[in-house]
C-alpha positions in Angstrom: 0.0 0.0 0.0 3.1 2.2 0.3 2.9 3.2 -3.4 -0.8 4.0 -3.2 -0.2 6.2 -0.1 2.5 8.1 -1.8 0.5 8.6 -5.0 -2.6 9.6 -3.1 -0.7 12.0 -0.9 0.8 13.7 -3.9 -2.5 13.8 -5.7 -4.2 15.3 -2.6 -1.5 18.0 -2.3 -1.9 18.9 -6.0 -5.7 19.0 -5.6 -5.3 21.5 -2.8 -2.7 23.5 -4.8 -5.2 23.8 -7.6 -8.0 24.8 -5.2 -5.8 27.5 -3.6 -4.7 28.8 -7.0 -8.3 28.9 -8.2 -9.3 30.7 -5.0 -6.6 33.3 -5.7 -8.0 33.5 -9.2 -11.5 34.2 -7.9 -10.1 37.1 -5.8 -8.2 38.5 -8.8 -11.1 38.1 -11.2 -13.7 39.7 -8.9 -11.3 42.5 -7.9 -10.5 43.2 -11.5 -14.1 43.2 -12.4 -15.0 45.7 -9.7 -12.1 48.0 -10.8 -13.2 47.7 -14.5 -16.8 48.4 -13.6 -16.5 51.2 -11.2 -13.2 52.9 -12.1 -13.1 52.4 -15.8 -16.9 52.2 -16.3 -16.5 49.2 -18.5 -17.6 45.8 -17.0 -15.9 42.8 -18.6 -18.5 40.3 -19.9 -16.3 37.2 -19.1 -15.6 37.8 -15.4 -18.7 36.2 -14.0 -18.3 33.0 -16.0 -14.6 32.8 -15.1 -15.4 33.2 -11.4 -18.1 30.5 -11.6 -15.7 28.0 -13.2 -13.1 28.9 -10.6 -15.6 28.4 -7.7 -16.4 24.9 -9.1 -12.7 24.1 -9.1 -12.2 25.3 -5.6 -15.2 23.2 -4.3 -14.4 20.0 -6.2 -10.6 19.9 -5.6 -11.0 21.0 -2.0 -13.6 18.3 -1.4 -11.4 15.6 -2.9 -8.4 16.7 -0.7 -10.8 16.7 2.3 -11.8 13.1 1.7 -8.1 12.1 1.6 -7.4 13.7 4.9 -10.8 12.7 6.4 -11.9 16.3 6.7 -15.4 15.4 5.6 -18.4 15.7 7.9 -18.6 12.9 10.4 -19.9 12.0 13.8 -16.6 11.0 15.3 -17.6 11.7 18.9 -20.6 9.4 18.6 -18.7 6.7 16.7 -15.9 6.9 19.2 -18.2 5.9 22.0 -19.1 2.6 20.2 -17.1 -0.6 20.7 -14.2 -1.2 18.3 -16.1 -3.8 16.3 -18.9 -1.3 15.5 -16.3 1.4 14.7 -14.7 -1.0 12.2 -18.0 -1.7 10.4 -19.0 2.0 10.4 -15.6 2.9 8.8 -16.3 0.3 6.1 -19.8 1.6 5.4 -18.4 5.2 5.2 -15.7 4.0 2.8 -18.1 2.2 0.5 -20.5 5.1 0.4 -17.6 7.4 -0.3 -16.7 5.2 -3.3 -20.3 5.1 -4.4 -20.5 8.9 -4.2 -17.2 9.3 -6.2 -18.5 6.9 -8.9 -21.8 8.8 -9.1 -20.1 12.1 -9.2 -17.6 11.1 -11.9 -20.1 9.2 -14.0 -22.9 11.9 -13.8 -20.6 14.8 -14.5 -18.9 13.0 -17.4 -22.3 12.3 -18.9 -23.2 16.0 -18.5 -19.9 17.0 -20.0 -20.5 14.8 -23.0 -24.0 16.1 -23.5 -23.0 19.8 -23.5 -19.6 19.4 -25.2 -20.7 20.9 -28.5 -22.2 24.0 -26.7 -20.0 27.0 -25.8 -19.9 29.5 -23.0 -20.7 32.6 -25.0 -18.5 35.1 -23.2 -15.5 32.7 -23.1 -15.8 30.8 -26.3 -14.9 27.5 -24.7 -17.0 24.3 -24.4 -19.5 24.1 -21.5 -18.0 20.7 -20.7 -15.2 22.6 -18.9 -17.8 23.3 -16.1 -18.1 19.6 -15.4 -14.5 18.4 -15.8 -13.4 19.4 -12.3 -16.2 17.3 -10.8 -15.2 14.3 -13.0 -11.6 14.5 -11.8 -12.7 15.1 -8.2 -14.9 12.0 -8.4 -12.0 9.8 -9.6 -9.8 11.3 -6.8 -12.5 10.5 -4.2 -12.6 6.9 -5.4 -8.8 6.6 -5.1 -8.7 8.1 -1.7 -11.6 6.0 -0.4 -10.0 2.8 -1.7 -6.8 3.8 0.2 -8.9 4.3 3.4 -10.6 0.9 3.0 -7.3 -0.9 2.5 -5.9 0.9 5.6 -9.0 -0.3 7.5 -8.5 -3.9 6.5 -4.8 -3.9 7.1 -5.0 -2.0 10.4 -2.8 0.8 9.1 -3.3 4.6 9.4 -3.5 6.9 6.4 -0.9 9.6 6.9 -2.2 13.1 6.2 -1.1 14.8 3.0 0.3 17.7 4.9 2.9 16.1 7.1 
């Protein structure tokens, strides 16, 4: 599992780097749009669509990195009160549902991307499929990270955080 842990840790770090870069891009885009609108009296038509695509990237890549580091919503205090056997079964259930979610996310968004691939975002001139691609990649990452967690559960190992 060592190679999978190294791969997943690297992928998780890159997902977070992309999320942070896109967050900075949102700040720059919105700030530039405000300056253009109120100082230069000429609002750019593309800024809203760029900001929306960047928000999708922040949410999707940040969520994938959160799954790897187990930062998703859970009831750890309640589960921690249960006997170890029940904790083991609940961890398996969470892992399998996370994989199911990742498959649903990747499959559904890939289907949507294919269905709108020939349409363009008017103000940007790019395919509307670009709106769905971050979610497809995020779904695949969630699957990989959840598989790593399930293997760790079955082997009794701990998944080391990406930011160690």
